[in-house]
C-alpha positions in Angstrom: 24.2 -15.4 4.8 25.0 -14.8 8.4 22.9 -16.5 10.8 21.2 -18.9 8.2 23.7 -20.7 6.5 26.3 -20.8 9.2 24.8 -23.8 11.0 23.4 -26.1 8.3 23.6 -29.2 10.5 20.7 -27.9 12.5 17.2 -27.3 11.4 15.1 -24.3 10.8 11.4 -24.3 12.2 9.1 -22.0 10.2 6.4 -21.0 12.6 3.0 -20.6 10.7 1.7 -22.1 7.5 0.4 -18.8 5.9 1.7 -17.0 2.9 4.6 -15.6 4.6 5.5 -19.2 6.3 5.1 -21.3 3.1 7.3 -18.7 1.1 10.0 -18.7 3.6 10.0 -22.6 4.0 10.0 -22.8 0.2 13.0 -20.4 0.0 15.2 -22.3 2.8 14.3 -25.7 1.0 15.6 -24.6 -2.1 18.8 -23.7 -0.5 19.2 -27.0 0.9 18.5 -26.0 4.4 16.5 -29.0 6.6 13.5 -26.9 7.4 10.2 -27.6 9.1 7.0 -25.9 8.5 5.1 -25.8 11.5 1.2 -24.9 12.1 -0.8 -25.0 15.6 -3.8 -26.9 13.8 -4.0 -29.3 10.7 -3.9 -27.6 7.3 -3.4 -28.8 3.4 0.0 -28.1 2.0 0.6 -28.0 -1.7 2.2 -31.4 -2.8 5.2 -30.0 -4.4 6.2 -27.9 -1.4 5.6 -30.8 1.0 8.0 -32.9 -1.4 10.6 -30.2 -1.2 10.7 -30.2 2.6 10.9 -34.1 2.8 13.7 -33.8 0.1 16.0 -31.5 2.6 15.1 -33.8 5.7 12.3 -31.7 6.8 8.5 -31.8 7.1 5.1 -30.3 7.9 4.6 -30.8 11.6 1.3 -30.2 13.4 0.6 -29.6 17.0 2.7 -28.4 20.1 3.9 -31.8 21.0 5.5 -32.2 17.5 7.0 -28.7 17.7 8.6 -29.2 21.1 10.3 -32.4 19.8 11.4 -30.8 16.5 12.9 -27.8 18.6 15.7 -29.9 19.8 17.1 -30.4 16.4 16.5 -26.7 15.3 18.9 -23.7 15.5 16.3 -21.3 14.5 12.6 -20.3 14.4 11.4 -18.1 11.9 7.8 -16.6 13.0 5.1 -15.8 10.5 3.7 -12.3 11.0 0.4 -13.6 12.6 2.3 -15.3 15.6 2.6 -13.2 18.4 6.2 -12.9 20.5 4.3 -13.9 23.6 3.2 -17.2 22.0 3.8 -19.9 24.5 5.7 -21.9 21.7 7.7 -18.8 21.1 8.8 -18.3 24.4 9.5 -22.3 24.7 11.9 -21.7 21.8 13.8 -18.7 23.4 14.3 -20.8 26.7 16.0 -23.6 24.5 19.7 -22.5 24.5 21.1 -21.7 21.0 17.7 -21.4 19.2 17.6 -18.0 17.9 13.7 -16.6 17.1 13.7 -14.1 14.2 10.8 -12.8 11.9 10.3 -13.5 8.5 11.4 -10.3 7.6 14.6 -10.7 9.4 15.2 -13.7 7.5 14.5 -12.1 4.3 17.0 -9.2 5.1 19.9 -11.9 5.8 19.2 -13.5 2.5 19.4 -10.4 0.3 22.3 -8.5 -0.9 20.6 -5.7 -2.8 18.8 -2.3 -1.7 15.9 -1.9 0.1 13.1 1.0 1.0 11.4 -0.5 3.9 7.8 1.4 4.7 5.7 1.4 7.7 3.1 3.5 9.8 -0.3 2.8 11.0 -2.0 3.8 7.7 -0.9 4.6 4.0 1.7 1.8 3.8 0.1 0.0 0.8 -0.3 3.4 -1.1 3.1 4.6 -0.6 5.0 1.2 -1.2 3.1 0.7 -4.6 4.2 4.2 -5.6 7.6 3.5 -4.7 7.5 0.3 -6.5 6.5 1.9 -9.5 9.5 4.6 -9.1 12.0 2.0 -8.6 10.9 0.3 -12.1 12.3 3.5 -13.8 15.8 2.6 -12.4 18.2 0.7 -14.7 18.4 -2.2 -12.2 16.2 -5.0 -11.3 13.3 -4.2 -8.7 10.5 -5.9 -6.5 7.7 -5.1 -4.1 7.1 -7.3 -1.2 6.3 -7.6 2.5 3.0 -6.8 3.6 1.9 -6.5 0.2 2.1 -9.4 -2.3 4.3 -12.6 -1.5 6.7 -13.2 1.4 9.7 -11.0 1.7 12.1 -13.8 1.6 10.5 -15.1 -1.5 10.6 -11.7 -3.4 14.1 -11.0 -2.6 15.2 -14.5 -4.2 17.3 -14.2 -7.0 17.7 -10.3 -6.7 21.3 -9.0 -7.7 23.1 -6.9 -5.2 22.4 -3.7 -7.5 18.6 -4.3 -7.3 16.0 -2.2 -5.2 13.2 -3.6 -3.2 10.1 -1.5 -1.8 9.0 -3.5 1.2 5.5 -2.7 3.2 6.3 -3.5 6.7 3.6 -4.0 9.5 4.3 -3.9 13.2 3.9 -7.6 13.3 6.6 -8.1 10.8 8.8 -5.8 12.5 8.7 -7.8 15.7 12.0 -10.0 16.3 14.5 -8.3 14.0 18.0 -8.0 15.1 20.3 -6.7 12.0 17.7 -5.4 9.7 18.7 -2.1 8.4 17.4 -1.1 5.0 19.0 1.6 3.2 15.9 3.9 3.5 13.4 3.3 6.4 10.1 5.2 6.5 7.5 6.1 9.1 4.3 7.5 7.6 2.3 7.9 11.1 1.4 6.5 14.3 -2.1 6.2 15.6 -4.0 3.5 17.9 -4.2 0.0 16.2 -3.5 -3.5 16.9 -3.7 -3.2 20.5 -5.1 -6.5 20.9 -1.6 -7.9 19.8 0.9 -5.1 21.2 -1.6 -4.2 24.4 -0.1 -0.8 24.7 0.9 2.2 22.4 4.1 2.2 23.7 4.8 -1.3 22.7 3.3 -0.7 19.4 5.6 2.2 18.7 8.5 0.1 19.8 7.8 -2.5 17.2 7.5 0.1 14.5 11.0 1.7 15.5 12.6 -1.6 14.5 12.5 -0.3 11.0 15.3 2.2 11.6 16.6 0.8 15.1 19.6 -0.9 13.7 20.5 1.6 10.9 23.8 3.8 10.8 24.6 7.1 9.3 24.8 5.5 6.0 21.2 4.8 5.9 18.3 7.2 5.8 15.6 7.8 8.2 12.2 9.1 6.7 9.9 10.5 9.3 6.6 12.4 9.2 7.2 15.9 10.7 3.4 16.5 11.0 3.1 13.4 13.3 4.6 14.8 16.6 5.3 11.6 17.9 6.9 10.3 14.8 8.9 13.4 14.6 10.4 12.7 18.2 11.5 9.5 17.0 14.6 11.3 15.3 16.4 10.9 18.6 16.1 7.2 18.4 17.8 6.7 15.0 21.4 6.7 14.2 20.5 7.1 10.4 20.5 10.2 8.7 17.1 11.9 9.1 15.1 13.2 6.5 11.5 14.9 7.4 8.6 15.1 5.2 5.8 17.7 5.7 2.5 18.8 3.9 2.1 21.7 6.5 5.6 23.1 7.0 8.3 24.5 4.7 11.2 22.5 5.8 15.0 24.0 5.8 15.8 20.5 4.5 13.6 17.5 3.5 10.6 16.9 1.2 7.5 19.4 1.5 4.9 21.0 0.0 5.1 24.6 -1.1 2.1 26.3 -3.1 0.8 23.0 -4.1 4.2 21.5 -5.2 5.8 18.5 -4.0 9.5 20.1 -3.2 12.8 18.1 -2.5 15.5 20.4 -0.8 18.6 18.7 0.1 22.2 19.7 0.2 21.6 23.2 -0.9 19.5 21.8 -3.8 15.9 22.5 -4.5 13.9 20.8 -7.0 10.2 20.6 -7.8 8.6 17.1 -8.7 5.2 18.0 -9.7 1.9 19.9 -8.5 -0.8 18.3 -6.8 -3.2 19.3 -9.4 -1.5 16.9 -11.8 -2.2 13.8 -9.6 -5.5 11.6 -9.6 -5.0 11.0 -5.9 -6.8 13.2 -3.5 -6.8 13.9 0.3 -4.1 15.1 2.9 -3.2 11.5 3.6 -2.5 10.7 -0.2 -0.2 14.1 -0.1 1.8 12.4 2.8 2.2 9.3 1.2 3.3 10.8 -2.3 6.0 12.9 -0.2 7.4 9.9 1.4 7.2 8.0 -1.9 9.3 11.0 -3.4 11.8 10.7 -0.4 12.5 7.0 -1.2 12.8 7.7 -4.9 15.2 10.8 -4.3 17.6 8.7 -2.3 17.4 5.5 -4.5 18.4 7.9 -7.3 15.2 8.0 -9.4 15.4 11.1 -11.8 12.9 13.6 -10.7 11.3 13.5 -14.0 10.6 9.8 -14.0 8.9 10.3 -10.2 6.8 12.9 -11.6 5.8 10.8 -14.6 4.8 8.1 -12.3 2.7 10.3 -10.1 0.8 11.8 -13.0 0.0 8.4 -14.0 -0.7 6.9 -10.6 -4.4 6.1 -9.5 -5.6 5.0 -6.1 -5.0 1.3 -5.2 -8.0 -0.8 -4.8 -10.0 -0.7 -1.6 -8.3 2.6 -0.6 -10.7 5.5 -1.5 -11.4 3.5 -4.9 -14.0 5.0 -7.0 -16.6 2.4 -7.9 -19.3 4.0 -9.9 -21.8 6.8 -10.1 -25.5 6.0 -9.9 -28.2 8.8 -10.2 -25.3 11.4 -9.8 -23.8 10.0 -6.4 -20.3 8.4 -6.6 -19.7 5.3 -4.6 -16.1 5.0 -2.9 -14.6 1.5 -1.4 -12.3 2.2 1.3 -12.6 -1.3 3.0 -8.9 -0.8 3.7 -9.8 1.7 6.3 -9.6 -1.0 9.3 -9.2 1.7 11.9 -10.7 5.0 13.0 -7.5 7.1 12.0 -7.8 5.4 8.7 -11.5 6.4 8.4 -11.0 9.8 9.6 -8.4 10.5 6.8 -11.1 9.3 4.2 -13.7 11.6 5.7 -11.3 14.3 5.3 -10.6 13.8 1.7 -14.0 15.2 0.9 -13.9 18.7 1.9 -17.5 19.3 1.0 -18.9 16.9 3.2 -22.1 15.4 2.3 -21.0 12.0 3.0 -23.4 8.8 3.6 -20.9 6.8 5.6 -20.9 3.0 5.9 -19.1 1.8 8.9 -18.6 -1.0 11.5 -17.4 -4.6 11.3 -15.0 -6.5 14.0 -14.6 -3.9 16.8 -10.8 -3.2 17.8 -12.3 -1.2 20.7 -10.4 2.0 19.7 -11.6 5.5 20.8 -14.4 6.5 18.9 -14.8 10.3 20.2 -12.5 12.1 17.4 -14.1 9.9 14.3 -17.6 10.6 15.5 -16.9 14.4 16.0 -16.0 14.5 12.3 -18.8 12.4 11.3 -21.1 14.9 12.8 -19.3 17.6 10.7 -19.1 15.7 7.3 -22.0 13.3 7.2 -25.5 13.3 6.1 -26.3 9.9 7.0 -24.4 7.0 9.0 -25.1 3.3 8.4 -23.6 1.0 10.9 -23.1 -2.7 10.4 -21.5 -5.7 11.9 -20.1 -6.6 15.7 -19.3 -3.0 16.2 -22.5 -1.3 15.2 -24.0 -1.0 18.8 -20.9 0.6 20.3 -20.7 2.8 17.3 -24.3 4.0 17.6 -23.9 4.9 21.2 -20.7 6.9 20.5 -22.3 8.5 17.4 -25.5 9.4 19.4 -23.2 10.8 22.2 -21.6 13.0 19.6 -24.7 14.4 18.4 -24.5 12.8 14.8 -28.0 12.6 13.3 -29.7 10.3 10.7 -28.3 7.0 12.1 -29.2 3.9 10.7 -28.6 0.2 11.9 -28.2 -2.2 9.0 -29.2 -6.0 9.6 -26.4 -7.2 6.8 -23.9 -5.9 4.5 -26.5 -6.0 1.7 -29.0 -3.9 3.8 -26.5 -1.3 4.6 -26.0 -0.8 0.7 -29.5 -0.7 0.0 -30.2 1.6 2.8 -27.2 4.0 1.4 -28.9 3.8 -2.2 -32.5 4.6 -0.7 -30.8 7.8 1.0 -28.4 9.2 -1.3 -28.9 11.8 -3.7 -26.6 14.6 -5.4 -24.3 16.4 -4.0 -24.1 13.3 -1.7 -21.1 10.7 -1.9 -21.6 7.0 -0.7 -18.4 5.9 1.2 -17.7 2.6 2.6 -14.9 3.2 5.4 -15.7 0.8 8.3 -13.0 1.9 10.7 -13.1 -1.8 11.7 -11.5 -4.9 10.5 -13.5 -7.5 8.5 -13.1 -10.7 10.5 -16.9 -10.5 11.8 -18.2 -11.2 8.3 -15.2 -11.5 5.8 -11.7 -13.2 5.6 -10.1 -9.9 5.2 -10.6 -6.3 4.0 -10.0 -6.9 0.2 -12.8 -9.8 0.3 -15.2 -7.2 2.0 -14.2 -4.5 -0.5 -14.8 -6.7 -3.6 -18.3 -7.5 -2.1 -19.1 -3.9 -1.9 -18.2 -3.2 -5.2 -20.5 -6.3 -6.3 -23.3 -5.1 -4.5 -22.9 -1.4 -5.7 -22.5 -2.4 -9.2 -25.8 -4.4 -9.1 -27.7 -1.5 -8.1 -30.1 -0.2 -10.5 -29.7 3.2 -12.3 
């Protein structure tokens, strides 16, 4: 398609040999494109992929010198999500005349002729995208889920026909360096401070998120959270048709909650999908996720009764308020996906009766802690802090008047302390408000280890 197949005489460099980069390189090689997969440091590559690259005249290249040399042959650089736009090698590519720098998501969009619902936001992306993916399965056409969930988006779209529907979870990293990307449905769930180590300012973070709808026209739908004032104000920045969703306000048109019902009101037609009491999900944040998912299903023409059936059978995704086990009358929940304070706040709010023993801490993102600690004081009977962030979290908790704060020497010690402390009607909640990189590769590894420790606790 445009911008990919036009100049097959020039190579494409895929920057970053992670999941997205390998997937993109594999897809391009299968299309007969001369493609080089670049990584800053040495890495092992599957022999089959390496052979595929070499078969089209490409290769795996390592180090800045090899990159600069190969750049002379290239017409395009495709960035993996982990590569910042201000990386010196990215800036070098932009200085070379005729070399276009795009994201892996932009590449996927150019390779795909079907329909897409793209979902972003600081929190709730994975749950919403997973629900939307289940709804799309009820359509009489092929469907898939990809992006920040599962495989590289360019790999997920491969082979999908033009009538297909794709549910794409997109992070701010993935939305950098898009230039023609315009999904049929673009969803923004919320915006709170996160990833400032990458974007540096909230303004830049927000601008990256806006790329999900920036190139839409009136023929596409922009779904925005009416309850988030910042996101609501973005309606003025979209050329798409605006559809708000709200769990707090009965909207004149949009997707909203009324008397516990999830309601669609659009073009003078009102439909009730189902009631909150029919769902296995809980918490205000999940109500927002469901409303956004309903918007996607509605505009993709999933029948209302099919959406309702999906919602009635859907359970929490792994690592997001995931029930693990009840021990001595105390339920344990794994919310390892809460890698920022706003996500942890949403988890705390999901337990209206409080009495929470909270395990928090990890790799410190240096975000503001006062709002979270005010809620910890209100909701928590105990706060157990661990990881690199524990000292800063301790000072913030102490300043907020939080009582019963314990410092753990290890992850195992944190779980043991919670087990020794907890008794009914309390709940034990791992909701770190931090990323996991101080102790684990990623939040799923952290969550799985928490579940392993909990499942080993004696009755």
